[in-house]
C-alpha positions as CSV (number, residue, x, y, z in Angstrom):
1,X,2.4,-104.8,115.1
2,X,4.5,-101.7,115.0
3,X,5.8,-102.6,111.5
4,X,2.4,-103.5,110.3
5,X,1.0,-100.1,111.5
6,X,3.9,-98.3,109.9
7,X,3.4,-100.1,106.6
8,X,-0.3,-99.5,106.5
9,X,0.0,-95.9,107.7
10,X,2.6,-95.2,105.1
11,X,0.4,-96.4,102.3
12,X,-2.5,-94.3,103.7
13,X,-0.2,-91.2,103.6
14,X,0.7,-92.0,100.0
15,X,-2.9,-92.6,99.0
16,X,-3.9,-89.4,100.7
17,X,-1.2,-87.5,98.8
18,X,0.5,-86.5,102.1
19,X,3.7,-88.3,101.1
20,X,5.4,-88.9,97.7
21,X,6.5,-92.4,98.5
22,X,6.0,-95.2,101.0
23,X,9.6,-94.7,102.1
24,X,9.1,-91.0,102.8
25,X,5.8,-91.7,104.6
26,X,7.4,-94.3,106.9
27,X,10.1,-91.8,107.8
28,X,7.4,-89.2,108.6
29,X,5.5,-91.7,110.8
30,X,8.6,-92.9,112.6
31,X,9.5,-89.3,113.3
32,X,6.1,-88.5,114.7
33,X,6.4,-91.5,117.0
34,X,9.8,-90.4,118.1
35,X,9.2,-86.7,118.7
36,X,5.8,-87.3,120.5
37,X,3.4,-85.7,117.9
38,X,1.7,-89.1,117.4
39,X,1.1,-89.4,121.2
40,X,-0.2,-85.8,121.3
41,X,-2.7,-86.6,118.5
42,X,-3.8,-89.7,120.3
43,X,-4.4,-87.7,123.5
44,X,-6.4,-85.2,121.3
45,X,-8.6,-88.1,119.9
46,X,-9.3,-89.3,123.5
47,X,-10.3,-85.8,124.6
48,X,-12.5,-85.3,121.5
49,X,-14.4,-88.5,122.4
50,X,-15.1,-87.4,125.9
51,X,-12.3,-89.4,127.5
52,X,-10.2,-88.1,130.4
53,X,-6.9,-87.5,128.6
54,X,-5.3,-86.1,131.7
55,X,-5.6,-89.5,133.5
56,X,-4.1,-91.2,130.4
57,X,-1.2,-88.7,130.3
58,X,-0.5,-89.3,134.0
59,X,-0.9,-93.1,133.4
60,X,-3.6,-93.2,136.1
61,X,-5.5,-96.1,134.6
62,X,-7.7,-98.1,136.9
63,X,-7.1,-101.8,136.3
64,X,-9.8,-104.2,137.4
65,X,-9.3,-105.8,140.8
66,X,-9.0,-109.4,139.6
67,X,-5.8,-110.3,137.9
68,X,-4.3,-113.5,136.7
69,X,-0.9,-114.1,135.1
70,X,-1.1,-116.8,132.5
71,X,2.1,-118.9,132.3
72,X,3.6,-121.1,129.6
73,X,2.6,-124.7,130.2
74,X,5.8,-125.9,128.6
75,X,9.2,-124.7,127.3
76,X,9.5,-124.0,123.6
77,X,8.8,-121.4,120.9
78,X,5.5,-119.5,120.7
79,X,4.1,-120.7,117.3
80,X,0.8,-118.9,117.4
81,X,-1.1,-116.3,119.4
82,X,-4.6,-116.4,117.9
83,X,-5.7,-112.7,117.9
84,X,-9.4,-113.6,117.4
85,X,-9.5,-115.9,120.5
86,X,-7.6,-113.4,122.6
87,X,-10.0,-110.7,121.4
88,X,-13.0,-112.8,122.4
89,X,-11.4,-113.6,125.7
90,X,-10.9,-109.9,126.3
91,X,-14.6,-109.3,125.6
92,X,-15.5,-112.1,128.1
93,X,-13.3,-110.3,130.7
94,X,-15.5,-107.2,130.2
95,X,-13.2,-105.2,127.8
96,X,-15.8,-105.3,125.0
97,X,-19.6,-105.8,124.6
98,X,-21.1,-109.2,124.1
99,X,-24.4,-107.5,123.2
100,X,-25.1,-103.8,122.7
101,X,-26.6,-103.7,126.2
102,X,-23.5,-105.1,127.8
103,X,-21.5,-102.6,129.9
104,X,-17.8,-102.2,129.3
105,X,-15.4,-102.7,132.2
106,X,-12.7,-100.1,131.4
107,X,-10.2,-101.7,133.6
108,X,-10.6,-105.2,132.0
109,X,-8.3,-106.5,129.3
110,X,-5.3,-108.6,128.4
111,X,-1.7,-107.5,128.5
112,X,0.5,-109.5,126.3
113,X,4.0,-110.2,127.7
114,X,5.4,-112.3,124.9
115,X,4.9,-112.5,121.1
116,X,5.0,-115.1,118.4
117,X,8.4,-116.5,117.7
118,X,9.8,-116.0,121.2
119,X,11.4,-118.8,123.2
120,X,9.8,-119.3,126.6
121,X,10.4,-121.6,129.6
122,X,7.7,-123.6,131.4
123,X,6.1,-121.3,134.0
124,X,7.2,-118.1,132.3
125,X,4.5,-115.4,132.2
126,X,2.9,-115.0,128.7
127,X,0.1,-112.6,129.4
128,X,-1.9,-111.0,132.2
129,X,-5.7,-110.9,132.4
130,X,-7.7,-108.2,134.2
131,X,-11.4,-108.3,135.1
132,X,-13.9,-107.2,137.7
133,X,-14.8,-110.8,138.6
134,X,-13.0,-114.1,139.1
135,X,-15.8,-115.8,137.2
136,X,-15.1,-113.8,134.0
137,X,-11.5,-114.7,134.2
138,X,-12.5,-118.4,134.6
139,X,-14.8,-118.1,131.6
140,X,-12.0,-116.5,129.4
141,X,-9.3,-119.0,130.3
142,X,-10.2,-121.8,127.9
143,X,-9.9,-119.4,125.0
144,X,-6.6,-118.0,126.2
145,X,-5.3,-121.6,126.6
146,X,-6.4,-122.5,123.0
147,X,-5.0,-119.2,121.6
148,X,-1.4,-119.8,122.5
149,X,0.4,-122.7,120.8
150,X,4.0,-123.5,122.0
151,X,6.1,-125.9,119.9
152,X,9.7,-126.7,119.0
153,X,9.8,-125.2,115.5
154,X,12.0,-122.1,115.0
155,X,9.9,-119.5,113.2
156,X,11.3,-117.1,110.6
157,X,12.9,-113.9,111.9
158,X,10.8,-110.7,111.8
159,X,13.4,-109.2,109.4
160,X,12.3,-111.8,106.8
161,X,8.8,-110.5,106.7
162,X,9.3,-107.5,104.4
163,X,11.3,-109.6,102.0
164,X,8.6,-112.2,101.8
165,X,5.9,-109.6,101.3
166,X,8.0,-107.9,98.7
167,X,8.6,-111.1,96.8
168,X,4.9,-111.9,96.8
169,X,4.1,-108.5,95.3
170,X,6.7,-108.6,92.6
């Protein structure tokens, strides 16, 4: 995800004429992540939208009272984590709106502990679900179970991705 954001952000800087090349833009973005200016801008965005930036800076986030750690059903390599299904599951937990009248539970959500391509053992924690009710967690669980596929096939390394993307473009 970090690499994707850096790639997309770099192109945005080039298109906005804030950087001469994608390489220069990526260096600029990585520098802002490292020196904290990106974090400061994020805090600024939170405050501008009426959020309590102070609580975020102090990491005083209230997580919902019901929590469940979802564990790998078998050993293997994570083949897929379906982002759409995880997103819908998060909405069912209360992290998003099902309808425009739905209230958001700001402590609800899903914390991913593993990513695609990682080897896992049976019973190893894969993600953690947070919600204000046990019923909402039970409703989201089938989607979470469908979203994560564990198999035996070794996936390509993440370092192969830029090469593959580059070869497609050229």
